[in-house]
MIKOL-795972 format. One record per atom (N, C-alpha, C): x, y, z; residue in one letter. Coordinates in steps of 0.02 Angstrom, whole numbers, padded with zeros to 5 digits, always signed. Each point is the difference from the previous one (the first is absolute). Layout:
REM residues N
XYZA
...
This chain:
REM residues 341
+01050-00641-00114M
-00060-00041-00005M
-00008+00014-00099M
-00015-00044-00039T
-00010-00008-00071T
-00072+00044+00008T
+00046+00050-00080N
-00064+00056-00039N
-00064-00031-00044N
-00032-00016+00026T
-00041+00000-00044T
-00032+00016-00060T
+00027+00088+00015L
-00041+00055-00046L
+00059-00016-00064L
-00031+00033-00052A
+00033+00006-00053A
+00006+00099+00016A
-00042+00016-00035H
-00037+00051-00016H
-00065+00020+00010H
+00006+00057-00020L
-00070+00064+00053L
-00045-00005-00091L
-00044-00039-00007A
+00010-00022-00076A
-00085+00056-00043A
-00079+00005+00055H
-00026+00050-00021H
-00043+00046+00056H
-00009+00050+00018L
-00065+00021+00040L
-00059+00049-00026L
-00033-00033+00038E
-00056+00016-00007E
-00022+00071+00051E
-00026+00070-00020I
-00036+00062+00024I
-00068+00024-00015I
-00034+00021+00059A
-00057+00010-00016A
+00015+00083-00027A
-00049+00042-00055S
-00019+00060-00005S
-00072+00015+00006S
-00005+00061+00047P
-00080+00019-00026P
-00017+00038-00035P
+00071-00009-00044D
-00001+00029-00085D
+00021-00022-00046D
-00023-00077-00040V
+00035-00062-00037V
+00001+00055-00069V
-00031+00011-00030E
-00010+00019-00049E
+00045+00063+00005E
+00015+00065+00043G
+00056+00037+00003G
+00080-00053+00014G
-00007-00030+00043S
+00054-00020+00005S
+00016-00058-00070S
-00032-00039-00018V
+00022-00015-00070V
+00044+00029-00030V
-00046+00075-00040A
+00020+00025-00029A
+00041+00034+00033A
+00046+00000+00059F
+00065+00056+00001F
+00051-00049-00010F
-00035-00078+00048F
+00095-00066-00016F
+00019-00029-00073F
-00083+00030-00059E
+00022-00012-00057E
+00015+00068-00039E
-00005+00061+00032K
+00010+00051-00053K
+00074+00058+00015K
-00016-00010+00048N
+00021+00052+00028N
+00101-00046+00045N
-00037-00059+00007F
+00070-00044+00028F
+00048-00067-00046F
-00075+00004-00041G
+00035-00063-00075G
+00008-00055+00019G
-00053-00053+00043L
-00021-00043+00014L
-00038-00028-00058L
-00046-00069-00014R
-00029-00022-00032R
-00046-00060+00016R
-00062+00037-00006A
-00032-00056+00036A
-00055-00065-00055A
+00044-00056+00040V
-00038-00056-00053V
-00059-00034+00011V
-00022+00018+00050S
-00077-00021+00020S
-00055+00028+00043S
-00050+00008+00004R
-00052+00027+00021R
-00070-00046+00043R
-00005+00009+00045D
-00046-00038+00017D
-00083+00055-00011D
-00056-00031+00010D
-00054+00029+00001D
-00002+00066+00061D
+00039-00014+00021D
-00029+00073+00071D
+00047+00050-00013D
+00046-00017-00040G
+00047+00039+00000G
+00077+00009+00022G
+00003-00074+00031T
+00050-00024+00006T
+00050-00005-00053T
+00068+00012+00025T
+00069+00026-00070T
+00054-00036+00005T
+00025-00051-00047Y
+00032-00016+00012Y
+00072+00020-00043Y
+00061+00055+00042L
+00022+00008-00062L
+00089-00015+00036L
+00052+00016-00089R
+00063-00022+00016R
+00031+00066+00003R
+00089-00039+00006C
+00029+00042-00003C
+00044-00033-00064C
+00049+00036-00038W
+00009-00043-00087W
+00055-00033+00016W
+00009+00003+00073G
+00071-00049+00007G
-00038-00077+00033G
-00057+00011+00033D
-00025-00072+00045D
+00010-00077-00047D
+00015-00044+00043Y
+00009-00058-00030Y
-00040-00030-00004Y
-00047+00031+00051Y
-00085-00043-00001Y
-00042+00052-00022Y
-00095-00024-00008P
-00032+00004-00034P
-00024+00083+00016P
+00011+00024+00080Y
-00009+00068+00004Y
+00018-00010+00088Y
+00003+00062+00025S
+00035+00014+00058S
-00035+00058+00049S
-00037+00029-00026L
-00036+00039+00043L
-00081-00020-00036L
-00042+00001+00063I
-00065-00010-00008I
-00049+00080+00021I
-00051+00010-00010V
-00026+00064+00014V
-00069-00006+00026V
-00032+00005+00047T
-00069-00043+00000T
-00011+00069+00036T
-00086+00001-00006P
-00058+00061+00045P
+00000+00000+00063P
+00023+00056+00026G
-00020-00036+00055G
-00002+00105+00044G
-00036-00010+00096D
-00012+00076-00005D
+00053+00016+00016D
+00061+00017-00004E
+00072+00012+00038E
+00048-00027-00015E
+00056+00028-00018P
+00067-00023-00039P
+00022-00037+00056P
-00010-00087-00024A
+00049-00052+00054A
+00033-00040-00023A
+00071-00013+00040L
+00002-00083-00039L
-00052-00058+00026L
-00022-00039-00070V
-00032-00051-00010V
+00027-00077+00039V
+00046+00017-00052N
+00064-00073-00002N
+00077+00027-00019N
+00033-00031+00010M
+00080-00038-00022M
+00015-00075-00011M
-00008-00016-00053A
+00030-00036-00024A
+00051-00033-00007A
+00030-00047+00024W
+00088-00027+00004W
+00007-00068-00034W
+00045-00009-00048R
+00018-00063-00032R
+00024-00019+00043R
+00005-00073+00014T
+00039-00025+00040T
+00066-00049-00039T
+00047-00046+00019G
+00044-00004-00013G
+00020-00079-00056G
-00077-00029+00023S
-00017-00064-00050S
-00088-00019+00033S
+00003-00037-00035A
-00081-00036+00022A
+00017-00043+00079A
+00052-00019+00015D
-00012-00016+00071D
+00034+00048+00038D
+00024+00089+00001A
+00026+00025+00043A
-00091+00022+00028A
-00059+00007-00055L
-00068+00015-00014L
-00022-00031+00071L
+00001-00067+00013E
-00032-00056+00023E
+00062+00025+00075E
+00051+00034+00013E
+00045+00005+00031E
-00015+00060+00059E
-00024+00035-00057A
-00007+00089+00041A
-00085-00002+00012A
-00032-00045-00010A
-00065-00008+00026A
-00005-00036+00055A
+00035-00041+00014A
+00023-00039+00066A
+00008+00040+00049A
+00062+00048-00024R
+00025+00037+00064R
-00041+00040+00016R
-00036+00013-00059V
-00057+00078+00040V
-00072-00030+00036V
-00018-00062-00014Q
-00052-00028+00029Q
+00033-00026+00063Q
+00062-00013+00009A
+00023-00027+00044A
-00003+00073+00068A
-00013+00028-00011K
+00019+00080+00057K
-00079+00015-00020K
-00053-00049+00009G
-00058+00012+00008G
-00071+00035-00049G
+00048-00001-00056I
-00042+00068-00049I
-00010-00078-00046I
-00056-00002-00043E
-00032-00041-00043E
+00008-00008-00054E
-00025+00093-00027G
+00015+00018-00049G
-00071-00066-00059G
+00018+00030-00108T
-00049-00061-00022T
+00014-00005-00073T
+00015-00073-00001W
+00035-00031-00064W
-00045+00035-00056W
+00020+00029-00075Y
-00047-00017-00042Y
+00023-00033-00064Y
-00017-00052-00010D
+00042-00015-00071D
+00015+00016-00058D
-00044+00071-00003K
+00023+00027-00058K
-00032+00086-00005K
+00057+00052-00002R
-00035+00075-00025R
+00035+00012-00055R
-00040+00074-00012Q
+00029+00017-00085Q
+00056+00009+00001Q
+00034-00022-00013G
+00073+00022-00046G
+00022-00038+00027G
-00007-00051+00058H
+00050-00050+00041H
-00001-00052+00028H
+00011-00053+00022G
-00013-00095+00014G
-00031+00027+00087G
+00014-00068+00013R
-00048+00012+00077R
+00063+00023+00033R
-00044+00028+00069S
+00031+00050+00037S
-00018+00000+00081S
+00021+00043+00017F
+00000-00024+00109F
-00025+00079-00002F
-00056+00025+00044Q
+00006+00080+00002Q
-00026+00017+00069Q
+00049+00019+00024F
-00057+00013+00073F
+00044+00080+00043F
-00030-00007+00054T
+00000+00071+00015T
+00038-00003+00061T
+00080+00020-00019G
+00043+00014+00076G
-00012+00022+00063G
+00034+00004+00047P
-00020+00035+00087P
-00015+00078-00006P
+00012+00045-00073Y
+00010+00069+00010Y
-00073+00007-00052Y
+00006-00047-00026G
-00097+00033-00028G
+00016+00004-00078G
+00065-00050-00034H
+00030+00021-00057H
-00021-00068-00031H
-00043-00004-00062T
-00014-00060-00058T
+00066-00015-00038T
+00031-00051+00005M
+00052-00023-00037M
-00042-00072-00039M
+00017+00010-00059E
-00021-00083-00055E
+00093-00008-00008E
-00036-00089+00010L
+00102-00054-00026L
-00023-00004-00060L
+00030-00030-00040Y
+00002-00035-00077Y
+00053-00018-00012Y
+00009-00057-00049W
+00051-00046-00063W
-00016+00009-00043W
-00046-00020-00039D
-00019-00025-00039D
-00062+00080-00050D
+00070+00022-00055V
-00022+00067-00018V
+00007-00017-00083V
-00031+00026-00034P
+00030-00007-00078P
+00043+00070-00006P
+00043-00022-00048K
+00044+00073-00018K
+00001+00030-00044K
-00002+00100-00026H
-00064+00027-00041H
+00028-00038-00080H
-00047+00015-00031S
-00020-00020-00062S
+00000+00068-00043S
+00046+00025+00003A
+00002+00093-00046A
-00048-00044-00080A
-00055+00084-00028P
-00014-00036-00039P
+00017+00027-00065P
-00009-00018-00064A
+00084+00011-00051A
-00014+00074-00001A
-00005+00041+00010E
+00003+00052-00012E
+00035+00039+00060E
+00008-00039+00061L
+00034+00053+00057L
+00053-00087+00009L
+00011-00044-00033A
+00071-00033+00027A
+00051+00040-00023A
+00058-00026+00020S
+00063+00063+00027S
+00044-00064-00043S
+00038+00033-00041I
+00055-00044-00040I
+00054-00020+00028I
+00021-00008+00092F
+00037-00008+00049F
-00043-00077+00027F
+00027-00051-00010P
-00019-00052+00017P
-00017+00025+00090P
+00028+00027+00061D
-00018-00011+00049D
-00035+00031+00000D
-00043+00064-00017R
-00019+00054+00029R
-00088-00045-00039R
-00060+00020+00045P
-00045-00008-00007P
-00047+00023-00049P
+00046+00050+00004E
-00055+00036-00049E
+00036+00072-00032E
+00004+00042-00055K
+00035+00047+00027K
-00024+00054-00002K
+00088+00034-00004R
-00020+00079+00065R
-00048+00034-00023R
-00040+00037+00043S
-00058+00028-00007S
+00021+00070-00009S
-00035+00027-00060S
+00014+00077-00018S
-00011+00043+00019S
-00051-00004+00064H
+00009+00028+00052H
+00041+00032+00035H
+00002+00068+00031S
+00063+00035+00014S
+00016-00011+00071S
-00049-00015+00020A
+00005-00013+00090A
-00018-00082+00037A
-00012-00030-00094A
-00014-00080+00021A
+00040-00056+00069A
-00007+00015+00037P
+00058-00048+00054P
+00004-00068-00028P
+00048-00031+00019R
+00015-00091-00047R
-00033-00043+00043R
-00016+00013+00073F
-00028-00061+00033F
-00028+00024+00058F
-00019-00057+00061L
-00027+00041+00061L
+00069-00022+00039L
-00012+00021+00059D
+00066-00003+00010D
-00023-00006+00076D
-00035+00044+00049H
-00023-00002+00075H
-00038+00019+00019H
-00038-00036+00065V
-00058+00047+00061V
+00052+00019+00051V
-00033+00054+00020T
-00007+00005+00061T
-00062+00014+00069T
+00010-00036+00026I
-00057-00015+00045I
+00000+00047+00056I
-00050+00019+00050A
-00029+00019+00076A
+00022-00047+00019A
+00024+00021+00079S
-00021-00042+00020S
-00005+00019+00097S
-00012-00014+00050P
+00010+00061+00070P
+00052-00055+00040P
+00037-00047-00017D
+00048-00029+00022D
+00077-00027-00083D
+00026+00024-00006V
+00050+00020-00021V
+00047-00072-00009V
+00036-00008+00059K
+00027-00049+00010K
-00026-00059+00007K
-00076+00010+00018G
-00026-00077+00017G
-00042-00018-00085G
-00014+00053-00026F
-00003-00031-00093F
+00062-00032-00005F
+00054+00036-00004A
+00063-00007-00037A
+00014-00088+00021A
-00008-00006+00083A
+00036-00085+00013A
-00051-00040-00007A
-00060-00003-00016W
-00091-00062-00018W
+00027+00006-00058W
+00013+00050-00041Y
-00002-00032-00074Y
+00061-00028-00012Y
+00067+00021+00031S
+00060-00032-00010S
+00038-00071+00015S
-00089-00021+00071E
+00016-00037+00031E
-00023-00051-00054E
-00078-00015-00039V
-00038-00023+00017V
+00015+00002-00102V
+00002+00050-00027L
+00028-00005-00066L
+00043+00015-00027L
+00058-00019+00057G
+00081+00025-00044G
-00012+00048-00038G
-00013+00069+00016F
+00017+00058-00014F
+00079+00017+00024F
+00047+00058-00026R
+00046+00016+00005R
-00012+00033+00055R
+00023+00040+00056I
+00011+00070+00035I
+00053+00037-00042I
-00014+00054-00034M
+00063+00044-00013M
+00025+00060+00023M
-00060+00017+00049A
+00008+00063+00032A
-00045+00014+00049A
+00010+00070+00061Y
-00027+00016+00032Y
+00001+00090-00008Y
-00047+00039+00006T
+00011+00057+00012T
-00029+00006+00076T
+00007+00013+00050D
+00016+00046+00061D
+00011+00059+00017D
-00061+00047+00045I
-00009+00066-00010I
+00077-00001+00045I
+00039+00094+00004E
+00051-00017+00053E
-00028+00025+00063E
+00014-00044+00056H
+00017+00033+00074H
-00077-00019-00003H
-00032-00032-00039A
-00052-00051+00045A
-00012-00078-00032A
-00006-00037+00020D
+00001-00073+00011D
-00054-00020-00056D
-00046+00040-00047I
-00049-00003-00049I
+00035-00030-00093I
-00004-00067-00009T
-00009-00014-00048T
-00045+00010-00054T
+00019+00038-00054V
-00054+00039-00045V
-00015-00052-00054V
+00076-00011-00029F
-00003-00030-00085F
+00033-00052+00019F
-00014-00063-00042S
+00060-00068-00020S
-00008-00005-00069S
+00020-00023-00022V
+00007-00058-00073V
+00009-00064+00007V
-00020-00018-00062L
+00001-00095+00001L
+00005-00020-00050L
+00038-00054-00023T
-00023-00010-00063T
+00017-00090-00013T
-00016+00001-00059T
-00008-00069+00009T
+00059-00041-00067T
+00053+00036-00025N
+00055+00020-00064N
+00065+00029+00034N
-00005+00016-00049E
+00082+00034-00017E
+00002+00078+00021E
-00076+00015-00023K
-00017+00069+00014K
+00001+00027+00043K
+00006+00072+00032S
+00013+00035+00056S
-00076-00022+00056S
-00072+00006-00067H
-00061-00027+00049H
-00044-00011-00067H
-00045-00022+00013D
-00061-00019-00031D
-00054+00012+00032D
+00001+00023+00064L
-00038+00009+00057L
+00025+00061+00050L
-00055+00058+00005G
+00057+00028+00071G
-00069+00015+00047G
+00013+00023+00044V
-00051+00000+00057V
+00017+00077+00042V
-00051+00050+00013V
-00002+00031+00015V
-00040+00010+00079V
+00017+00034+00042L
-00042-00009+00050L
-00078+00061+00025L
-00041-00047-00004D
-00076+00031+00007D
-00028+00002+00034D
-00017+00060+00031S
-00013+00029+00074S
-00100+00000-00002S
-00016-00035-00062S
-00067-00004-00007S
-00041-00045+00035S
-00073-00025+00017T
-00034-00037+00020T
-00007-00053-00063T
-00002+00007-00056R
+00001-00044-00060R
+00043-00046-00017R
-00001-00067-00003G
+00033-00032-00020G
+00020-00015-00081G
+00052-00056-00002G
-00001+00002-00093G
+00016+00060-00049G
+00018+00080+00040R
+00022+00046-00064R
+00063-00035-00018R
+00016+00061-00053V
+00017+00007-00049V
+00034+00078+00003V
+00063-00013-00009N
+00051+00095-00021N
+00012-00010-00073N
+00011-00003-00020H
+00010-00028-00089H
+00017-00051-00045H
+00007+00001-00058I
-00002-00059-00027I
+00058+00028-00056I
+00038-00046-00034A
+00057+00055-00052A
+00019-00070-00066A
+00028+00051-00056F
-00004-00050-00046F
+00095+00032-00012F
+00024-00035-00062W
+00083-00010-00012W
+00013+00036-00040W
+00039+00056-00022T
+00023+00008-00050T
+00083-00006-00020T
+00017+00027-00065D
+00052-00038-00023D
+00066+00026+00043D
-00007+00077-00009S
+00063+00024+00010S
-00034+00088+00058S
+00038+00048+00020I
+00005+00035+00013I
-00037+00059-00037I
+00020+00008-00072Q
-00026+00038-00077Q
-00080+00006-00003Q
-00012-00077+00011E
-00058-00005-00022E
-00054+00014+00082E
+00027-00005+00039L
-00038+00009+00059L
-00034+00087-00019L
+00080+00037-00016L
-00028+00064+00027L
-00034+00022-00051L
+00013-00024-00070V
-00071+00001-00057V
-00065-00001+00020V
+00004-00059+00009A
-00057-00025+00049A
-00031+00071+00052A
+00028+00038+00058A
-00008+00019+00037A
-00018+00084-00074A
+00018+00004-00059D
-00019+00051-00042D
-00063-00001-00013D
-00025-00069-00024V
-00037-00015-00049V
-00052-00010+00045V
-00002-00038+00077L
-00090-00005+00033L
+00026+00096+00032L
+00061+00040-00005M
-00019+00069+00043M
-00049+00033-00110M
-00004-00001-00027E
-00007+00036-00066E
-00063-00031+00008E
-00038-00066+00012N
-00056-00041+00010N
-00038+00041+00042N
+00020+00036+00061G
-00041+00034+00051G
+00009-00038+00053G
+00053-00048-00001T
+00012-00068+00058T
+00039+00047+00074T
-00026+00027+00045H
+00055+00016+00056H
+00052-00031+00028H
+00060+00026+00018I
+00031-00062+00018I
+00025+00005+00052I
-00021-00069+00032E
+00017+00026+00089E
+00042+00009+00034E
+00063-00035-00037Y
+00050+00007+00031Y
+00078-00038-00055Y
+00035+00019+00017G
+00076+00003-00054G
-00037+00016-00058G
+00074-00004-00041P
+00036-00026+00022P
+00042+00002+00025P
+00051-00059+00033S
+00024-00012+00018S
+00042-00084+00030S
+00035-00008+00041I
+00031-00059+00008I
+00007-00040+00070I
-00046-00061+00010H
-00012+00011+00085H
+00085-00051+00027H
+00006+00027+00048G
+00071-00041+00016G
-00020-00074+00040G
-00066-00036+00019I
-00013-00058+00017I
-00010-00036-00094I
+00053-00028-00012G
+00015-00031-00081G
+00005+00026-00056G
+00006+00062+00022E
+00038+00068-00031E
-00057-00010-00091E
-00040-00007+00032Q
-00048+00017-00101Q
-00018+00066-00011Q
-00015+00030-00040S
-00003+00044-00041S
-00085+00018+00034S
-00049+00032+00009F
-00032+00003-00003F
-00054+00080-00022F
-00098-00045-00016L
-00025+00067-00001L
-00079-00027+00040L
-00037+00031+00019Y
-00046-00018+00013Y
-00049+00060-00039Y
-00045-00022+00001F
-00079+00039-00039F
-00086-00030+00040F
-00046+00021-00004R
-00066-00061+00009R
-00032+00029-00081R
-00030-00061-00001E
-00044-00011-00070E
-00086+00006+00057E
-00033-00002-00073P
-00059+00036+00011P
-00028-00048+00054P
+00002-00043+00033G
-00075-00019+00043G
+00053-00006+00060G
+00049+00033+00000G
+00045+00039+00057G
+00047-00050+00038G
+00030-00055-00041M
+00056-00053+00005M
+00066+00044+00015M
+00028+00001+00041R
+00080+00028-00011R
+00041-00051-00047R
+00023+00002-00039I
+00041-00031-00057I
+00084+00011+00005I
+00031-00026+00006E
+00080+00009-00024E
+00020-00015-00041E
+00060+00040-00054L
+00031-00011-00031L
+00066-00050+00026L
+00029-00050-00015N
+00075+00011+00010N
+00045-00018-00032N
+00068+00011-00009T
+00064-00065-00040T
+00074+00000+00055T
+00015-00061-00024H
+00079+00035+00056H
-00014-00046+00026H
+00057+00021+00052G
-00003-00022+00067G
+00071-00082+00000G
+00016-00019+00054Y
+00016-00027+00001Y
-00008-00088-00003Y
+00040-00037+00001R
-00034-00086+00001R
+00042-00033+00043R
-00020-00041+00016N
+00030-00038+00073N
-00019-00067-00004N
+00064-00067+00004Y
-00013-00060+00012Y
+00044-00003+00043Y
-00008+00017+00071V
+00020-00005+00053V
-00048-00058+00054V
+00014-00044-00024P
-00045-00072+00045P
-00023+00040+00063P
+00057-00009+00039D
-00002+00012+00083D
-00004+00089+00005D
-00041+00041-00025W
+00017+00075+00024W
-00042+00015+00044W
+00025+00036+00033Q
-00020+00052+00067Q
-00031+00059-00036Q
-00065+00003+00027A
-00019+00076-00012A
+00046+00054+00040A
-00006+00050-00049N
+00041+00063+00045N
-00064+00031+00023N
-00010+00035+00042T
-00019+00071+00019T
-00011+00041+00004T
-00002+00044-00058W
-00014+00064+00012W
-00036+00049+00019W
+00024+00081+00020T
-00040+00029+00007T
-00009+00076-00073T
-00058+00039+00026P
+00005+00054-00047P
+00050+00021+00017P
+00035+00044+00020A
+00055+00040-00016A
+00069-00037-00034A
+00009-00070+00003L
+00053-00039-00042L
-00044+00015-00067L
-00039+00003-00026G
-00058+00017-00055G
-00019-00052-00039G
-00050-00084+00033S
-00029-00014+00010S
-00038+00029-00072S
-00047+00022+00006N
-00034+00044-00070N
+00026+00014-00037N
+00048+00049-00008S
+00005+00047-00033S
+00129+00004+00003S
+00003-00064-00034I
+00071+00004-00007I
+00022+00079+00024I
-00014+00042-00027Y
+00052+00057+00004Y
-00021+00028+00073Y
-00048+00019+00024R
-00003-00007+00072R
-00032+00094-00011R
-00028+00006-00059N
+00011+00079-00003N
-00068+00009-00009N
-00044-00021+00000S
-00085+00004-00033S
-00051-00027+00061S
-00062+00034+00019A
-00045-00032+00068A
-00059-00051-00053A
+00007-00053+00013M
-00073-00030-00039M
-00063+00036+00041M
-00051+00026-00067P
-00040+00019+00013P
-00065-00030+00059P
-00033+00044+00021M
-00058-00019+00071M
-00049-00082-00062M
-00004+00013-00063S
-00052-00030-00008S
+00031-00077-00025S
+00060-00002+00000M
+00040-00064+00008M
-00062-00074+00061M
+00012+00041+00035T
-00015-00041+00064T
-00071-00030-00014T
-00064+00034-00049E
-00067-00009-00012E
+00027-00091-00007E
-00061-00040-00006C
+00005-00064+00003C
-00058+00008-00053C
-00051-00094-00032F
-00050-00007-00015F
-00029-00059+00027F
-00065-00025+00021P
-00028+00056-00024P
+00005+00061+00069P
-00041+00068-00007P
+00021+00073+00037P
-00013-00031+00058P
+00044+00030+00048D
-00038+00007+00083D
-00044+00026+00006D
-00057-00034+00025A
-00053+00040-00005A
-00016+00066+00086A
+00041-00034+00030G
+00007+00045+00057G
+00037+00083-00005G
+00057+00013-00081K
+00043+00046-00017K
-00012+00016-00065K
+00028+00100+00002P
-00046-00001-00072P
+00083-00007-00042P
-00024+00000-00062S
+00047-00025-00058S
+00047+00076+00012S
+00060+00010-00043A
+00042+00048+00006A
-00036+00020-00057A
-00047-00005-00036T
-00040+00031-00050T
-00054+00049+00048T
-00048-00036+00012E
-00044+00006+00042E
+00051+00078+00042E
+00065-00018+00040E
+00004+00062+00017E
+00016+00071-00050E
-00004-00003-00057G
+00021+00066-00012G
+00069-00035-00043G
+00011-00060+00021V
+00106+00003-00033V
-00025-00056-00067V
+00024+00014-00045V
+00006-00012-00051V
+00058-00038-00037V
+00005-00068+00011P
+00065-00060+00010P
+00039+00021-00054P
+00066+00006+00013G
+00051+00060-00038G
+00001+00049-00022G
-00021+00030+00035T
+00029+00088-00010T
+00040-00008+00082T
+00035+00112-00032E
+00045+00004+00054E
-00046+00003+00075E
-00056+00026-00001D
-00012+00024+00064D
-00027-00067+00028D
+00006-00060+00001E
-00019-00055-00003E
+00002-00011+00094E
-00029-00008+00047L
+00002-00017+00081L
+00084-00046-00024L
+00032+00017+00064V
+00053-00040+00009V
-00004-00080+00046V
+00020-00039-00032N
-00002-00064+00045N
+00018+00010+00070N
-00022-00024+00042P
+00052-00007+00080P
+00048-00050-00021P
+00001-00061-00037Y
+00052-00054+00001Y
+00024+00032-00075Y
+00010+00080+00005A
+00032+00031-00062A
+00030-00056-00070A
+00068-00032+00009R
+00048-00030-00026R
-00024-00087-00009R
-00049-00029+00055E
-00016-00059-00001E
-00008-00064-00081E
-00001-00020+00035G
+00066-00052-00070G
-00086-00007-00019G
+00009-00038-00055R
-00052-00029-00035R
+00002-00019-00084R
-00042-00066+00006G
+00044-00067-00060G
-00031+00025-00056G
């Protein structure tokens, strides 16, 4: 099936502390706010984003993924993608114009996640003081030590990992790149999918809650491992607990770093990893013992990494149980080396 989508274009997340979240993204992480609405909703960008923004932070009662927006491969591909979704009995909504891009089709998928598709979007035009000397860069490199280059991926949560992957592959042409199964049990706990040559721009983790549309983390990209390590240093020096990493995933082979922003959302910074151009790629199945999550097979994923957002009302969070994410005394996850994207 022809892949109708080109790449992940932007994400919208809710925060119960918009001011705190935005201040963190600007001051601690190095994003730049480009626009604000009257209700506090803020549009931010990385220095390397080719479009006006890649992250929207909006007021909400709890941390959540509000919308994930994908650019299609063409105007015709937008029409085709919408038709495929509607053929599955999902109507969706057409918008003539939204802030930062043109006509779009928005729908909520069978597992509760809202997705928006569009083609028409203006290229970013940097103000004179931020214009790069390099023609291909949309903006000059940030002087902030932790600033990521651009948005990378989103990893959602679903009660049926293979079902989710199959639906988005069949309907929108995502390539399924890998799975993680638990040893000695017929349980798939993780999968990665992609719209391009990256190992993934969409991940899915197993969700045991009764809440639909949850997310595990959103991720940004930096150019090198050295920059990732410097970012970890800068974040820690400014009071951010590192939840997991730095290390390297087996699946995708990206170097990674996980932490939380003040609104509660988990953020990943990653770099490197392989590129896969094989058109008939068949997804391999990993297990935790093979190093799906930690390629070195020598570190246990902390319990807190299984938490998704919005929180499961029926379960206490790791912090509510007295466990600080990223500390040595954290409880060990029963899926200790489970794959994460």
